[in-house]
N, C-alpha and C positions, 0 to 999 in steps of 0.2 A: 504494499500500499506507500502509495508515494503522496506525498503533497498534494496531485492534485486530486487526489481522494479524499480529502479535507473540506471541510465549507466551514468551521467556524473556530476561532480560540478569544481566550485571555490570558492577557499579558497584565502581572501586578509590577507596582514602579516603574508603570510605564509616562512618566511624565517628564522623565529626561533621559540620558546617558543609555545604559544599556536598552533599559526597559521603554524608551523612544524609538530606539535602532528595532527593534523587533517589531514595534509596529507600524514602521515605514515597507521592513522587508514581510512583513504578510499581507498586509493590504495590496502591498505593490503586484502580488500573487493572487490577488482576487479573495483572500480570504476574511470572510469578516470577523471584526477583531473588537474584543472589547474591552477597551484600555484603564487598567484600576491604578488611582492614585489618589493623595491626600492632595491636592496642589491643583484648585478646576480653574485657574488660568489658565496652567499648561497645558492640562486638558484638551481645552478648550479648544486652545491655538492646534495642539496635534489633529484636533478631532475636525480642523477646517483644512490642514491639509493633506490628509487621509483618507479621511471619510472613518475613523474608527469611531467608535461608540463609548463613549467616556464614562464613566463609574467611580463618582467623587466619596472615596469613603476612608475613614482609619483603619489599617486591619489590624490593629489592637482592639478593636471595636467586637464583640463577638458577637452583637445581632447583626452590626451591619453588614456582617458576612453573611450571614441566615438570610438576610433579606435579598442581597444581591446574586446570592447565589441559586433561591428558590427558581425552579424551573430554570435555570438558566444551562442548556445542553450544549455543549464546543466540543469539538473534537482534540481541542488540542490544548492545555493549560501547562502555563509557563509561567513558575513562582521567580521571579526576579527582585522582588521588592526584600530590602534587607539595608542594615546598617552597621557601622564599627563603631557607633562611640558610645565607649563604655569608663569614659574619664581614667586612663592610667591601668597601669596592674592590677590585679583583684585584689591584693593584698592592701590597695589606696582606693578603688573604686566606691563610686556611691551604690550602694544596693538599690537604688531605683533605677539607677543608668541599667545596670543587670538583669535586672528584671524586663525593663523592655524591649533591650538586645533580646532575649529568650521570647518575648513573646511575637517580637517583629518578625525575628529571622528562621525561630521555629514553628511556635504556638500555633501560627497564622498558616506556616505552608501545610502540616497536619491536619488545618480545618478546612483550610480549601483543597485538599486531597479528598480529604472526606467526603466534602459535598458534590465533587464534582466527577470524580473516578467511579462511583455507580455506572452512571450515564454511562460512561466509556466501555463500563464489563459488557453493561446492557446490548449496546451496538456491536460489541468486539471489534471496536475500531478506536484509536487513538491513541494519545503522543504527550505524556506527561516530561516535561524539561526542569530543571532546577539549574540555577545560575548559583553554583557554589563558589568555591575557591580552594586555592593552592590553599590558602591557612586549613582549609578540612583535613588534608591531605598530606600537608606539612607542618614541626614544631614551627610555632612563632609565638613573638612578644605582645603577645595579643591573647591571654585563654581565657575570657568571655567568646571575642570573635570566634576565634578558632574551634573552640569548644561547639558553638554553634553552627558552626560550616561542618564541623565533623559530625554533628548530628545526620544535618544534609546529605552527608556523603553516606552514612549507614543506612538512610531511611531508603534513598535511591537503590542499594543493594539488598535490602528487604523487602522493598516492595516488588521488586524484579521478580523476586522468590515468590512471592502474594500473588502476583497478576500473572505467571507463567501459564499459556493455554489459553489467555482471555483474548490474546489479540493486542494488547493493550502493551507499547512501549516506554521504556523508562530511559533518559538520557539524562545525566548529569555534566553539567559541561563549568569548571573550575579554573578559573585565568588568573592570570598575576595582576602585575599594574596594568591599571584601563585608562585613558583620558577620561575621567567624567570629575563629577562634584564629592563623591566618595571620602578622598582623603583630605579633602578642606572642609569637610563636615564632620569627619573624627577627628582629628588631630588640629583642627585651627585651619587659619589661612596658610602663616607663615610652614609653618611645620608639613602641610600638605603639600604647602610648592617643592617645598626640599624633598620632600617625598617622592616627587612626580619629574623632575628633573635632571638635564645631564645626561638624558638617554630619549629612545624614542619609545613613546608608549603603545601595546595596544588600543585602539579604535575601538568602540562601540559597535561601530559596522563588523568589527572582524568578528564578536562574539558573536551578533547576529548572524553574520554568514553561517557559523560555524552550528549555529541552531537547523537553516533552513538546508544544511544537510543533512545531518540528521534527520530533519523532517521528510526529505527527499527521497532516502536513501529506499529502496524497496523493501516489501514487508518483511520479506526472509529475515530483512538486516536489523540490530538492535544497535547502535551505536553508541554505549554503554556510558563509560567515563572519559570525558577527554579534559587532559590538564595544557592549558597555553597558557604561555610566558612572552614577553616581549625577548627579543633577540638577545638582548643586553643586561637580560633579569634571568639568575638563577638561584631554585630555592634550595634552603639548607646548610650545612654549616657548623660546623662547632663552637662553643661559646665557651667562653673560662674566663674565672676572673680571680685573680692573687687571693692566696688565701690569709695573707700577711703574717705566716710562719717563718720563722728565722730557719 
């Protein structure tokens, strides 16, 4: 089953960056696309540009998700929304920021999969795409964010087992640094710019193109986990601190 067999999609975090690029790519292929985000002005501008259907809501609002997903039958679910603002290492983090990140990055994803997947299974047609992170596959200096993206990684691994035989495919795309608002929101303008300068970043369109490739693969192919980074970024390494002993 290729992308031509799909009719409709839901994209979260659609008001900018990767989400907006995904909406553009889908609508260009004639897919009726619901674009979900909090920022009404940006969604309305995207709707004027692409013809997408805006859904303005906060994914931390359980009732709002229930209302938006009630009766919504889509063939493609792309969980893209998320943030990395945890205010430093876990031992210094504001506990409210921790809970906010878990609710946005994990709980809402589970909620949407639970709401949308029964229709996919019933029709024996569909694709769930998660925008994860290299931070969910490798250790990084961000315990909370890494834990949430690690949860998404294992969710995808387990969903494939649960859905095997249903015709529903699950793809996880794990980008490195992408030219979006993510780093400025997570670390502030100055540090965010430092983290994304000095090398060529991935563009949101690169992630969207990878998602479209997975969607367009023949039904016999499930592109499961994709790790992609800028050419000048490598993930991993060894951290050593001086012990202070003589």
